[in-house]
PDB file of N, CA, C, O and CB in Angstrom:
ATOM      1  N   MET A   1     -56.586 -69.221 -36.132  1.00  0.00           N
ATOM      2  CA  MET A   1     -55.387 -69.868 -35.644  1.00  0.00           C
ATOM      3  C   MET A   1     -54.179 -68.931 -35.721  1.00  0.00           C
ATOM      4  O   MET A   1     -53.275 -69.009 -34.889  1.00  0.00           O
ATOM      5  CB  MET A   1     -55.121 -71.139 -36.435  1.00  0.00           C
ATOM      6  N   SER A   2     -54.168 -68.073 -36.690  1.00  0.00           N
ATOM      7  CA  SER A   2     -53.050 -67.148 -36.851  1.00  0.00           C
ATOM      8  C   SER A   2     -52.965 -66.186 -35.666  1.00  0.00           C
ATOM      9  O   SER A   2     -51.875 -65.820 -35.226  1.00  0.00           O
ATOM     10  CB  SER A   2     -53.190 -66.362 -38.162  1.00  0.00           C
ATOM     11  N   ARG A   3     -54.118 -65.788 -35.165  1.00  0.00           N
ATOM     12  CA  ARG A   3     -54.141 -64.867 -34.028  1.00  0.00           C
ATOM     13  C   ARG A   3     -53.556 -65.533 -32.786  1.00  0.00           C
ATOM     14  O   ARG A   3     -52.790 -64.913 -32.048  1.00  0.00           O
ATOM     15  CB  ARG A   3     -55.579 -64.388 -33.749  1.00  0.00           C
ATOM     16  N   VAL A   4     -53.911 -66.778 -32.559  1.00  0.00           N
ATOM     17  CA  VAL A   4     -53.398 -67.518 -31.407  1.00  0.00           C
ATOM     18  C   VAL A   4     -51.886 -67.699 -31.531  1.00  0.00           C
ATOM     19  O   VAL A   4     -51.163 -67.563 -30.545  1.00  0.00           O
ATOM     20  CB  VAL A   4     -54.099 -68.893 -31.284  1.00  0.00           C
ATOM     21  N   THR A   5     -51.412 -67.999 -32.720  1.00  0.00           N
ATOM     22  CA  THR A   5     -49.982 -68.169 -32.953  1.00  0.00           C
ATOM     23  C   THR A   5     -49.234 -66.870 -32.698  1.00  0.00           C
ATOM     24  O   THR A   5     -48.157 -66.880 -32.101  1.00  0.00           O
ATOM     25  CB  THR A   5     -49.725 -68.653 -34.379  1.00  0.00           C
ATOM     26  N   THR A   6     -49.792 -65.761 -33.144  1.00  0.00           N
ATOM     27  CA  THR A   6     -49.162 -64.459 -32.940  1.00  0.00           C
ATOM     28  C   THR A   6     -49.077 -64.114 -31.453  1.00  0.00           C
ATOM     29  O   THR A   6     -48.048 -63.630 -30.981  1.00  0.00           O
ATOM     30  CB  THR A   6     -49.938 -63.370 -33.689  1.00  0.00           C
ATOM     31  N   ILE A   7     -50.146 -64.362 -30.728  1.00  0.00           N
ATOM     32  CA  ILE A   7     -50.156 -64.083 -29.289  1.00  0.00           C
ATOM     33  C   ILE A   7     -49.153 -64.977 -28.564  1.00  0.00           C
ATOM     34  O   ILE A   7     -48.434 -64.512 -27.680  1.00  0.00           O
ATOM     35  CB  ILE A   7     -51.571 -64.286 -28.706  1.00  0.00           C
ATOM     36  N   ALA A   8     -49.100 -66.253 -28.931  1.00  0.00           N
ATOM     37  CA  ALA A   8     -48.155 -67.179 -28.304  1.00  0.00           C
ATOM     38  C   ALA A   8     -46.719 -66.750 -28.586  1.00  0.00           C
ATOM     39  O   ALA A   8     -45.877 -66.781 -27.689  1.00  0.00           O
ATOM     40  CB  ALA A   8     -48.390 -68.617 -28.806  1.00  0.00           C
ATOM     41  N   ALA A   9     -46.432 -66.351 -29.818  1.00  0.00           N
ATOM     42  CA  ALA A   9     -45.083 -65.907 -30.166  1.00  0.00           C
ATOM     43  C   ALA A   9     -44.717 -64.646 -29.384  1.00  0.00           C
ATOM     44  O   ALA A   9     -43.590 -64.517 -28.906  1.00  0.00           O
ATOM     45  CB  ALA A   9     -44.973 -65.646 -31.684  1.00  0.00           C
ATOM     46  N   ALA A  10     -45.659 -63.722 -29.252  1.00  0.00           N
ATOM     47  CA  ALA A  10     -45.402 -62.493 -28.505  1.00  0.00           C
ATOM     48  C   ALA A  10     -45.124 -62.800 -27.033  1.00  0.00           C
ATOM     49  O   ALA A  10     -44.243 -62.188 -26.429  1.00  0.00           O
ATOM     50  CB  ALA A  10     -46.594 -61.529 -28.631  1.00  0.00           C
ATOM     51  N   LEU A  11     -45.860 -63.732 -26.460  1.00  0.00           N
ATOM     52  CA  LEU A  11     -45.637 -64.103 -25.060  1.00  0.00           C
ATOM     53  C   LEU A  11     -44.278 -64.772 -24.866  1.00  0.00           C
ATOM     54  O   LEU A  11     -43.595 -64.528 -23.872  1.00  0.00           O
ATOM     55  CB  LEU A  11     -46.748 -65.035 -24.577  1.00  0.00           C
ATOM     56  N   ILE A  12     -43.896 -65.609 -25.810  1.00  0.00           N
ATOM     57  CA  ILE A  12     -42.589 -66.267 -25.716  1.00  0.00           C
ATOM     58  C   ILE A  12     -41.466 -65.240 -25.821  1.00  0.00           C
ATOM     59  O   ILE A  12     -40.492 -65.303 -25.071  1.00  0.00           O
ATOM     60  CB  ILE A  12     -42.437 -67.337 -26.819  1.00  0.00           C
ATOM     61  N   ILE A  13     -41.601 -64.299 -26.747  1.00  0.00           N
ATOM     62  CA  ILE A  13     -40.592 -63.243 -26.886  1.00  0.00           C
ATOM     63  C   ILE A  13     -40.524 -62.405 -25.613  1.00  0.00           C
ATOM     64  O   ILE A  13     -39.435 -62.071 -25.145  1.00  0.00           O
ATOM     65  CB  ILE A  13     -40.907 -62.342 -28.105  1.00  0.00           C
ATOM     66  N   LEU A  14     -41.680 -62.068 -25.055  1.00  0.00           N
ATOM     67  CA  LEU A  14     -41.720 -61.300 -23.809  1.00  0.00           C
ATOM     68  C   LEU A  14     -41.047 -62.065 -22.669  1.00  0.00           C
ATOM     69  O   LEU A  14     -40.322 -61.475 -21.868  1.00  0.00           O
ATOM     70  CB  LEU A  14     -43.172 -60.966 -23.433  1.00  0.00           C
ATOM     71  N   LEU A  15     -41.280 -63.351 -22.598  1.00  0.00           N
ATOM     72  CA  LEU A  15     -40.658 -64.179 -21.567  1.00  0.00           C
ATOM     73  C   LEU A  15     -39.139 -64.199 -21.722  1.00  0.00           C
ATOM     74  O   LEU A  15     -38.412 -64.075 -20.737  1.00  0.00           O
ATOM     75  CB  LEU A  15     -41.213 -65.607 -21.623  1.00  0.00           C
ATOM     76  N   ILE A  16     -38.664 -64.353 -22.945  1.00  0.00           N
ATOM     77  CA  ILE A  16     -37.218 -64.377 -23.193  1.00  0.00           C
ATOM     78  C   ILE A  16     -36.578 -63.043 -22.819  1.00  0.00           C
ATOM     79  O   ILE A  16     -35.517 -63.014 -22.195  1.00  0.00           O
ATOM     80  CB  ILE A  16     -36.931 -64.703 -24.668  1.00  0.00           C
ATOM     81  N   VAL A  17     -37.217 -61.945 -23.197  1.00  0.00           N
ATOM     82  CA  VAL A  17     -36.682 -60.620 -22.876  1.00  0.00           C
ATOM     83  C   VAL A  17     -36.663 -60.403 -21.361  1.00  0.00           C
ATOM     84  O   VAL A  17     -35.692 -59.874 -20.820  1.00  0.00           O
ATOM     85  CB  VAL A  17     -37.518 -59.515 -23.566  1.00  0.00           C
ATOM     86  N   SER A  18     -37.719 -60.806 -20.688  1.00  0.00           N
ATOM     87  CA  SER A  18     -37.783 -60.642 -19.230  1.00  0.00           C
ATOM     88  C   SER A  18     -36.695 -61.451 -18.528  1.00  0.00           C
ATOM     89  O   SER A  18     -36.039 -60.956 -17.611  1.00  0.00           O
ATOM     90  CB  SER A  18     -39.162 -61.060 -18.709  1.00  0.00           C
ATOM     91  N   LEU A  19     -36.511 -62.681 -18.954  1.00  0.00           N
ATOM     92  CA  LEU A  19     -35.486 -63.521 -18.337  1.00  0.00           C
ATOM     93  C   LEU A  19     -34.086 -62.983 -18.596  1.00  0.00           C
ATOM     94  O   LEU A  19     -33.237 -63.000 -17.704  1.00  0.00           O
ATOM     95  CB  LEU A  19     -35.593 -64.947 -18.852  1.00  0.00           C
ATOM     96  N   SER A  20     -33.844 -62.509 -19.802  1.00  0.00           N
ATOM     97  CA  SER A  20     -32.509 -61.980 -20.100  1.00  0.00           C
ATOM     98  C   SER A  20     -32.238 -60.710 -19.305  1.00  0.00           C
ATOM     99  O   SER A  20     -31.113 -60.494 -18.855  1.00  0.00           O
ATOM    100  CB  SER A  20     -32.362 -61.700 -21.602  1.00  0.00           C
ATOM    101  N   TRP A  21     -33.253 -59.863 -19.125  1.00  0.00           N
ATOM    102  CA  TRP A  21     -33.074 -58.669 -18.307  1.00  0.00           C
ATOM    103  C   TRP A  21     -32.769 -59.058 -16.857  1.00  0.00           C
ATOM    104  O   TRP A  21     -31.879 -58.487 -16.226  1.00  0.00           O
ATOM    105  CB  TRP A  21     -34.331 -57.775 -18.374  1.00  0.00           C
ATOM    106  N   GLY A  22     -33.515 -60.030 -16.340  1.00  0.00           N
ATOM    107  CA  GLY A  22     -33.302 -60.459 -14.961  1.00  0.00           C
ATOM    108  C   GLY A  22     -31.918 -61.035 -14.737  1.00  0.00           C
ATOM    109  O   GLY A  22     -31.267 -60.730 -13.738  1.00  0.00           O
ATOM    110  N   VAL A  23     -31.469 -61.863 -15.657  1.00  0.00           N
ATOM    111  CA  VAL A  23     -30.136 -62.460 -15.540  1.00  0.00           C
ATOM    112  C   VAL A  23     -29.069 -61.375 -15.591  1.00  0.00           C
ATOM    113  O   VAL A  23     -28.124 -61.398 -14.803  1.00  0.00           O
ATOM    114  CB  VAL A  23     -29.899 -63.498 -16.659  1.00  0.00           C
ATOM    115  N   ASN A  24     -29.209 -60.434 -16.503  1.00  0.00           N
ATOM    116  CA  ASN A  24     -28.231 -59.355 -16.632  1.00  0.00           C
ATOM    117  C   ASN A  24     -28.199 -58.501 -15.361  1.00  0.00           C
ATOM    118  O   ASN A  24     -27.126 -58.128 -14.887  1.00  0.00           O
ATOM    119  CB  ASN A  24     -28.556 -58.477 -17.859  1.00  0.00           C
ATOM    120  N   HIS A  25     -29.363 -58.198 -14.818  1.00  0.00           N
ATOM    121  CA  HIS A  25     -29.459 -57.375 -13.610  1.00  0.00           C
ATOM    122  C   HIS A  25     -28.774 -58.062 -12.423  1.00  0.00           C
ATOM    123  O   HIS A  25     -27.954 -57.450 -11.739  1.00  0.00           O
ATOM    124  CB  HIS A  25     -30.936 -57.085 -13.275  1.00  0.00           C
ATOM    125  N   TYR A  26     -29.109 -59.319 -12.185  1.00  0.00           N
ATOM    126  CA  TYR A  26     -28.559 -60.010 -11.029  1.00  0.00           C
ATOM    127  C   TYR A  26     -27.094 -60.373 -11.218  1.00  0.00           C
ATOM    128  O   TYR A  26     -26.358 -60.472 -10.236  1.00  0.00           O
ATOM    129  CB  TYR A  26     -29.359 -61.253 -10.743  1.00  0.00           C
ATOM    130  N   HIS A  27     -26.657 -60.573 -12.447  1.00  0.00           N
ATOM    131  CA  HIS A  27     -25.234 -60.823 -12.697  1.00  0.00           C
ATOM    132  C   HIS A  27     -24.430 -59.570 -12.344  1.00  0.00           C
ATOM    133  O   HIS A  27     -23.368 -59.660 -11.730  1.00  0.00           O
ATOM    134  CB  HIS A  27     -24.990 -61.234 -14.186  1.00  0.00           C
ATOM    135  N   GLY A  28     -24.940 -58.409 -12.734  1.00  0.00           N
ATOM    136  CA  GLY A  28     -24.265 -57.153 -12.399  1.00  0.00           C
ATOM    137  C   GLY A  28     -24.161 -56.957 -10.898  1.00  0.00           C
ATOM    138  O   GLY A  28     -23.125 -56.520 -10.397  1.00  0.00           O
ATOM    139  N   ASN A  29     -25.226 -57.275 -10.180  1.00  0.00           N
ATOM    140  CA  ASN A  29     -25.195 -57.160  -8.719  1.00  0.00           C
ATOM    141  C   ASN A  29     -24.188 -58.126  -8.111  1.00  0.00           C
ATOM    142  O   ASN A  29     -23.498 -57.780  -7.152  1.00  0.00           O
ATOM    143  CB  ASN A  29     -26.585 -57.418  -8.133  1.00  0.00           C
ATOM    144  N   ALA A  30     -24.099 -59.328  -8.656  1.00  0.00           N
ATOM    145  CA  ALA A  30     -23.155 -60.318  -8.133  1.00  0.00           C
ATOM    146  C   ALA A  30     -21.717 -59.860  -8.348  1.00  0.00           C
ATOM    147  O   ALA A  30     -20.866 -60.058  -7.481  1.00  0.00           O
ATOM    148  CB  ALA A  30     -23.382 -61.684  -8.800  1.00  0.00           C
ATOM    149  N   VAL A  31     -21.446 -59.257  -9.486  1.00  0.00           N
ATOM    150  CA  VAL A  31     -20.095 -58.766  -9.768  1.00  0.00           C
ATOM    151  C   VAL A  31     -19.733 -57.639  -8.801  1.00  0.00           C
ATOM    152  O   VAL A  31     -18.615 -57.598  -8.287  1.00  0.00           O
ATOM    153  CB  VAL A  31     -19.985 -58.274 -11.236  1.00  0.00           C
ATOM    154  N   LYS A  32     -20.675 -56.722  -8.551  1.00  0.00           N
ATOM    155  CA  LYS A  32     -20.417 -55.633  -7.595  1.00  0.00           C
ATOM    156  C   LYS A  32     -20.171 -56.188  -6.190  1.00  0.00           C
ATOM    157  O   LYS A  32     -19.259 -55.745  -5.492  1.00  0.00           O
ATOM    158  CB  LYS A  32     -21.603 -54.641  -7.572  1.00  0.00           C
ATOM    159  N   PHE A  33     -20.990 -57.159  -5.785  1.00  0.00           N
ATOM    160  CA  PHE A  33     -20.846 -57.747  -4.457  1.00  0.00           C
ATOM    161  C   PHE A  33     -19.487 -58.420  -4.315  1.00  0.00           C
ATOM    162  O   PHE A  33     -18.833 -58.289  -3.280  1.00  0.00           O
ATOM    163  CB  PHE A  33     -21.971 -58.757  -4.187  1.00  0.00           C
ATOM    164  N   LYS A  34     -19.057 -59.141  -5.352  1.00  0.00           N
ATOM    165  CA  LYS A  34     -17.761 -59.812  -5.296  1.00  0.00           C
ATOM    166  C   LYS A  34     -16.636 -58.794  -5.156  1.00  0.00           C
ATOM    167  O   LYS A  34     -15.687 -59.016  -4.405  1.00  0.00           O
ATOM    168  CB  LYS A  34     -17.545 -60.673  -6.548  1.00  0.00           C
ATOM    169  N   SER A  35     -16.737 -57.694  -5.867  1.00  0.00           N
ATOM    170  CA  SER A  35     -15.716 -56.649  -5.776  1.00  0.00           C
ATOM    171  C   SER A  35     -15.665 -56.067  -4.366  1.00  0.00           C
ATOM    172  O   SER A  35     -14.584 -55.872  -3.811  1.00  0.00           O
ATOM    173  CB  SER A  35     -15.991 -55.535  -6.802  1.00  0.00           C
ATOM    174  N   GLN A  36     -16.826 -55.792  -3.793  1.00  0.00           N
ATOM    175  CA  GLN A  36     -16.880 -55.255  -2.429  1.00  0.00           C
ATOM    176  C   GLN A  36     -16.315 -56.258  -1.429  1.00  0.00           C
ATOM    177  O   GLN A  36     -15.586 -55.885  -0.510  1.00  0.00           O
ATOM    178  CB  GLN A  36     -18.325 -54.889  -2.050  1.00  0.00           C
ATOM    179  N   ARG A  37     -16.654 -57.527  -1.614  1.00  0.00           N
ATOM    180  CA  ARG A  37     -16.170 -58.570  -0.713  1.00  0.00           C
ATOM    181  C   ARG A  37     -14.656 -58.691  -0.786  1.00  0.00           C
ATOM    182  O   ARG A  37     -13.986 -58.804   0.240  1.00  0.00           O
ATOM    183  CB  ARG A  37     -16.821 -59.913  -1.048  1.00  0.00           C
ATOM    184  N   ASP A  38     -14.118 -58.666  -2.001  1.00  0.00           N
ATOM    185  CA  ASP A  38     -12.669 -58.782  -2.161  1.00  0.00           C
ATOM    186  C   ASP A  38     -11.945 -57.590  -1.547  1.00  0.00           C
ATOM    187  O   ASP A  38     -10.883 -57.750  -0.944  1.00  0.00           O
ATOM    188  CB  ASP A  38     -12.307 -58.907  -3.639  1.00  0.00           C
ATOM    189  N   THR A  39     -12.513 -56.396  -1.697  1.00  0.00           N
ATOM    190  CA  THR A  39     -11.913 -55.200  -1.106  1.00  0.00           C
ATOM    191  C   THR A  39     -11.925 -55.295   0.417  1.00  0.00           C
ATOM    192  O   THR A  39     -10.930 -54.981   1.070  1.00  0.00           O
ATOM    193  CB  THR A  39     -12.659 -53.932  -1.569  1.00  0.00           C
ATOM    194  N   ALA A  40     -13.044 -55.725   0.978  1.00  0.00           N
ATOM    195  CA  ALA A  40     -13.144 -55.847   2.431  1.00  0.00           C
ATOM    196  C   ALA A  40     -12.188 -56.916   2.953  1.00  0.00           C
ATOM    197  O   ALA A  40     -11.563 -56.737   3.999  1.00  0.00           O
ATOM    198  CB  ALA A  40     -14.587 -56.178   2.844  1.00  0.00           C
ATOM    199  N   THR A  41     -12.073 -58.017   2.234  1.00  0.00           N
ATOM    200  CA  THR A  41     -11.156 -59.082   2.647  1.00  0.00           C
ATOM    201  C   THR A  41      -9.715 -58.596   2.616  1.00  0.00           C
ATOM    202  O   THR A  41      -8.934 -58.887   3.521  1.00  0.00           O
ATOM    203  CB  THR A  41     -11.316 -60.312   1.745  1.00  0.00           C
ATOM    204  N   HIS A  42      -9.371 -57.860   1.579  1.00  0.00           N
ATOM    205  CA  HIS A  42      -8.009 -57.323   1.466  1.00  0.00           C
ATOM    206  C   HIS A  42      -7.723 -56.336   2.604  1.00  0.00           C
ATOM    207  O   HIS A  42      -6.651 -56.368   3.208  1.00  0.00           O
ATOM    208  CB  HIS A  42      -7.812 -56.629   0.092  1.00  0.00           C
ATOM    209  N   SER A  43      -8.684 -55.467   2.887  1.00  0.00           N
ATOM    210  CA  SER A  43      -8.498 -54.490   3.969  1.00  0.00           C
ATOM    211  C   SER A  43      -8.358 -55.185   5.319  1.00  0.00           C
ATOM    212  O   SER A  43      -7.533 -54.788   6.142  1.00  0.00           O
ATOM    213  CB  SER A  43      -9.675 -53.502   4.008  1.00  0.00           C
ATOM    214  N   LEU A  44      -9.157 -56.212   5.544  1.00  0.00           N
ATOM    215  CA  LEU A  44      -9.076 -56.950   6.803  1.00  0.00           C
ATOM    216  C   LEU A  44      -7.734 -57.661   6.929  1.00  0.00           C
ATOM    217  O   LEU A  44      -7.142 -57.700   8.008  1.00  0.00           O
ATOM    218  CB  LEU A  44     -10.224 -57.964   6.906  1.00  0.00           C
ATOM    219  N   LYS A  45      -7.264 -58.215   5.834  1.00  0.00           N
ATOM    220  CA  LYS A  45      -5.961 -58.889   5.850  1.00  0.00           C
ATOM    221  C   LYS A  45      -4.847 -57.898   6.187  1.00  0.00           C
ATOM    222  O   LYS A  45      -3.954 -58.204   6.977  1.00  0.00           O
ATOM    223  CB  LYS A  45      -5.682 -59.563   4.487  1.00  0.00           C
ATOM    224  N   LEU A  46      -4.905 -56.708   5.580  1.00  0.00           N
ATOM    225  CA  LEU A  46      -3.897 -55.689   5.882  1.00  0.00           C
ATOM    226  C   LEU A  46      -3.971 -55.251   7.340  1.00  0.00           C
ATOM    227  O   LEU A  46      -2.940 -55.045   7.980  1.00  0.00           O
ATOM    228  CB  LEU A  46      -4.074 -54.477   4.965  1.00  0.00           C
ATOM    229  N   ALA A  47      -5.186 -55.110   7.865  1.00  0.00           N
ATOM    230  CA  ALA A  47      -5.349 -54.688   9.260  1.00  0.00           C
ATOM    231  C   ALA A  47      -4.821 -55.752  10.215  1.00  0.00           C
ATOM    232  O   ALA A  47      -4.225 -55.425  11.241  1.00  0.00           O
ATOM    233  CB  ALA A  47      -6.827 -54.393   9.565  1.00  0.00           C
ATOM    234  N   ASN A  48      -5.033 -57.008   9.888  1.00  0.00           N
ATOM    235  CA  ASN A  48      -4.564 -58.083  10.764  1.00  0.00           C
ATOM    236  C   ASN A  48      -3.051 -58.243  10.720  1.00  0.00           C
ATOM    237  O   ASN A  48      -2.451 -58.713  11.686  1.00  0.00           O
ATOM    238  CB  ASN A  48      -5.224 -59.392  10.382  1.00  0.00           C
ATOM    239  N   GLU A  49      -2.430 -57.860   9.613  1.00  0.00           N
ATOM    240  CA  GLU A  49      -0.977 -58.000   9.492  1.00  0.00           C
ATOM    241  C   GLU A  49      -0.222 -56.926  10.272  1.00  0.00           C
ATOM    242  O   GLU A  49       0.960 -57.097  10.570  1.00  0.00           O
ATOM    243  CB  GLU A  49      -0.571 -57.946   8.029  1.00  0.00           C
ATOM    244  N   THR A  50      -0.887 -55.828  10.603  1.00  0.00           N
ATOM    245  CA  THR A  50      -0.185 -54.743  11.299  1.00  0.00           C
ATOM    246  C   THR A  50      -0.228 -54.929  12.799  1.00  0.00           C
ATOM    247  O   THR A  50       0.313 -54.107  13.539  1.00  0.00           O
ATOM    248  CB  THR A  50      -0.787 -53.396  10.933  1.00  0.00           C
TER     249      THR A  50
END
């Protein structure tokens, strides 16, 4: 039973690490995209005002 418990704990830890990596990765991409979008919106606004 100890072996099964150890394997289950290792799988749960692996799942948590994988999910946290995925969330961190996609959050970083979302922040970059928002920055690019805001820059493009600002540039378009300036172009339309001239």
